[in-house]
C-alpha positions in Angstrom: 56.1 94.9 8.0 58.6 93.7 5.4 60.2 96.0 3.1 58.9 93.5 0.0 60.2 92.5 -3.1 59.7 89.8 -6.0 63.3 88.0 -4.5 64.0 89.1 -0.4 61.6 90.2 1.7 63.8 93.1 4.1 62.9 93.5 7.7 62.3 95.9 9.1 61.9 98.5 6.2 64.0 101.0 7.9 66.6 100.9 10.1 65.8 102.6 13.4 69.0 103.0 15.8 68.2 104.0 20.0 70.6 106.8 19.6 73.0 107.7 22.1 76.6 109.5 22.2 80.0 107.7 22.4 78.1 104.2 22.1 78.2 101.9 19.2 74.6 100.7 18.2 73.3 97.5 16.2 70.5 96.9 13.9 69.5 93.3 12.7 68.3 93.3 9.5 66.7 89.8 8.4 66.3 89.0 4.9 63.7 86.3 3.7 64.6 84.7 0.3 60.7 84.1 -1.3 61.8 82.2 -4.7 63.1 78.8 -5.1 66.4 79.7 -6.3 69.5 80.9 -4.7 69.9 84.8 -4.5 72.9 86.6 -4.0 72.6 90.0 -2.2 74.8 93.3 -1.1 74.3 96.1 1.1 75.4 99.3 0.5 75.2 102.7 2.2 75.6 106.5 1.8 77.8 106.2 4.7 80.2 103.5 4.9 82.6 105.2 7.1 79.9 105.6 9.6 78.2 101.8 9.5 79.9 98.5 9.9 77.6 95.7 7.4 78.4 91.9 8.9 77.6 90.5 6.1 77.7 92.8 3.3 76.9 90.0 1.0 76.2 86.9 0.9 74.1 84.0 -0.8 70.3 83.4 0.5 69.4 79.7 0.0 65.8 78.8 -1.4 62.9 79.8 1.0 65.6 80.6 3.9 66.3 83.9 5.6 69.5 85.4 6.4 70.5 87.9 9.3 72.6 90.9 8.7 73.8 93.2 11.5 74.0 96.7 10.7 76.3 98.8 13.5 76.5 102.5 13.5 80.0 103.7 15.3 79.8 105.7 18.2 79.1 109.5 17.5 80.3 112.2 19.4 77.5 114.7 18.3 74.2 114.3 18.6 72.4 115.5 15.0 69.8 118.5 15.4 66.2 116.9 16.7 67.8 113.4 16.2 67.0 113.9 12.5 69.0 111.5 9.9 69.8 111.6 6.5 71.7 108.2 5.7 70.3 105.4 3.7 70.6 101.7 2.9 69.9 100.1 -0.4 69.8 96.2 -0.5 70.5 94.6 -3.8 69.4 90.9 -5.0 69.9 88.8 -8.2 69.1 85.2 -8.7 72.2 82.7 -9.1 73.1 79.5 -9.6 73.1 76.4 -7.5 76.3 76.3 -5.6 77.7 79.8 -5.5 79.2 80.8 -2.6 79.5 84.2 -0.6 83.0 84.3 -1.9 82.0 83.9 -5.4 80.2 87.4 -5.3 81.5 89.8 -7.9 80.7 93.4 -8.1 79.8 92.7 -11.8 76.6 90.4 -10.6 74.6 93.6 -9.5 75.6 95.9 -12.7 71.8 96.3 -14.5 73.2 95.1 -17.7 70.9 93.5 -20.6 69.4 90.5 -19.1 70.6 90.6 -16.1 67.6 91.7 -13.5 68.8 93.2 -10.1 66.3 93.9 -7.7 66.6 96.7 -5.0 64.9 97.7 -1.6 65.6 101.1 -0.2 65.7 102.1 3.7 66.1 105.0 5.4 67.7 105.5 8.7 65.8 107.1 11.9 66.9 107.8 15.5 64.9 107.1 18.1 65.2 107.6 22.1 66.5 104.8 23.7 64.3 102.8 26.2 64.2 103.2 29.8 66.0 100.8 32.0 63.7 98.1 33.8 65.2 99.9 37.2 64.3 103.4 36.0 60.7 102.6 35.1 60.6 101.1 38.9 61.7 104.0 40.2 59.5 106.1 38.6 56.4 104.1 39.0 57.3 103.1 42.9 58.0 106.8 43.6 55.0 107.8 45.3 54.6 104.4 46.9 58.0 104.7 48.3 56.7 107.8 50.1 53.4 106.8 51.2 54.0 103.6 52.2 56.7 104.6 55.1 54.5 107.5 55.8 51.5 104.6 56.9 53.8 103.3 59.0 55.2 106.2 61.0 51.2 106.9 61.1 50.9 103.2 62.2 53.7 103.8 65.0 52.2 106.6 66.1 48.9 105.5 66.6 50.6 102.6 68.7 52.2 104.9 70.9 48.9 106.9 71.5 47.1 103.8 72.3 50.1 102.4 75.0 49.7 106.0 76.4 45.8 105.8 76.9 45.4 102.3 77.4 43.1 100.0 79.8 43.0 100.3 83.5 44.7 97.1 84.0 47.6 97.7 81.6 48.4 101.1 83.4 48.2 99.4 86.8 50.8 97.1 85.5 53.1 99.6 84.4 52.8 101.5 87.6 53.6 98.8 89.6 56.5 97.4 87.6 57.8 100.9 86.9 57.8 102.9 90.2 61.3 102.8 90.3 61.9 104.1 86.8 59.3 106.1 85.8 60.6 107.9 82.8 61.8 104.8 80.9 58.5 103.9 79.0 57.9 107.6 78.2 61.1 108.5 77.3 61.2 105.7 74.4 57.5 106.8 73.4 58.7 110.5 73.2 61.7 109.5 71.2 59.7 107.5 68.8 57.4 110.1 68.0 60.6 112.5 67.7 61.5 110.3 65.0 58.3 109.6 63.3 58.2 113.7 63.2 61.4 114.0 61.8 61.1 111.3 59.5 57.9 112.8 58.2 59.8 116.4 57.7 62.4 114.7 55.7 60.0 112.5 53.6 58.1 115.6 52.8 60.8 117.4 51.5 62.8 114.9 49.7 61.4 116.1 46.6 58.0 116.8 43.8 55.3 114.1 44.6 51.7 113.9 42.3 50.1 112.7 45.3 51.1 115.8 47.3 47.2 116.0 48.8 47.4 113.1 50.2 50.7 113.2 52.3 49.7 116.4 53.7 46.6 114.5 55.2 48.4 112.1 56.5 51.0 114.9 57.7 48.4 116.7 59.6 47.0 113.6 60.8 50.0 112.3 62.2 50.9 115.6 63.9 47.4 115.5 65.5 48.0 112.0 66.9 51.2 112.7 68.2 49.9 115.9 69.7 47.5 113.9 71.8 50.3 111.1 72.5 52.3 113.6 74.1 49.2 114.5 76.3 48.6 111.7 77.7 52.3 110.9 78.4 52.0 113.9 80.5 49.2 112.5 82.5 51.0 109.1 83.0 54.1 111.0 84.1 52.4 113.0 86.7 50.3 109.9 88.0 53.6 107.7 88.2 55.2 110.7 89.9 52.5 110.6 92.6 52.6 106.7 92.9 56.4 107.1 93.4 56.1 109.3 96.2 53.4 107.7 98.2 55.2 104.6 97.4 58.3 106.6 99.5 56.1 107.6 102.0 55.0 103.9 103.1 58.3 103.1 104.0 59.4 102.0 100.4 56.9 99.3 99.8 56.0 99.0 96.2 52.9 99.0 95.1 52.3 95.9 93.8 53.3 94.3 97.4 50.0 96.8 98.8 47.7 95.7 96.3 48.7 91.9 96.9 48.2 92.7 100.8 45.3 94.1 100.1 43.7 91.4 97.8 44.9 88.9 100.4 43.0 90.2 103.2 39.7 90.4 101.2 40.2 86.5 100.3 41.1 85.6 104.1 37.7 87.7 105.0 35.6 86.2 102.8 37.1 82.5 103.9 36.4 83.9 107.7 32.7 84.6 107.1 31.9 81.0 105.5 
């Protein structure tokens, strides 16, 4: 809401500066002429060395608007509780047509007989500076940046568990193709689980989280599935070792060759009966 007078509307009614140390801060001041005459104005302050006003005087045409920029010089000391006692004064007076800003004199704003000078007083307030978009995003997305990787780790743990305890056909394929290197897929799975566990510990102690209960539940669930996957890996390693020994005893024939030979024998026997 603007500070309204008979001649000018001054907006805002008070000057608010987002206070920051060692930084110049500007505040726009809009003045609207409400009359059908030219109105001259002059801006004064109780602390002229602290503020810079551009322009500090001028002429506003009928039913038009003028914008003045008030700049507070960089401050090295913050006032107690951000309280400020500075004030501004906008003086306005009706002038004749054809008058420009260069023609304005201090005598125009002296309250002499027959000279009507309107005054609008404004105070100065300091407010906290607004947060930048990046800080807001970081604050709002903080829990999500922790929970989303946690869910990905949990999904990876489930995938590893399903891989190690898969169907018989999948396990048979692994046995047939990995007899020569039984520890290959197991080592990759264990490395994944160890990395997941390390990531969970790192993110858990990264800092305070408003959703600590949900994180604790995710960690407990992931730990349980990790233990289950390790147990399945142990069983699978034993089975692979057993198959490798059997293949060695049979003269180095791979299990896949044995299975194919058996399947071929069954097909030939079936055809012979036909």
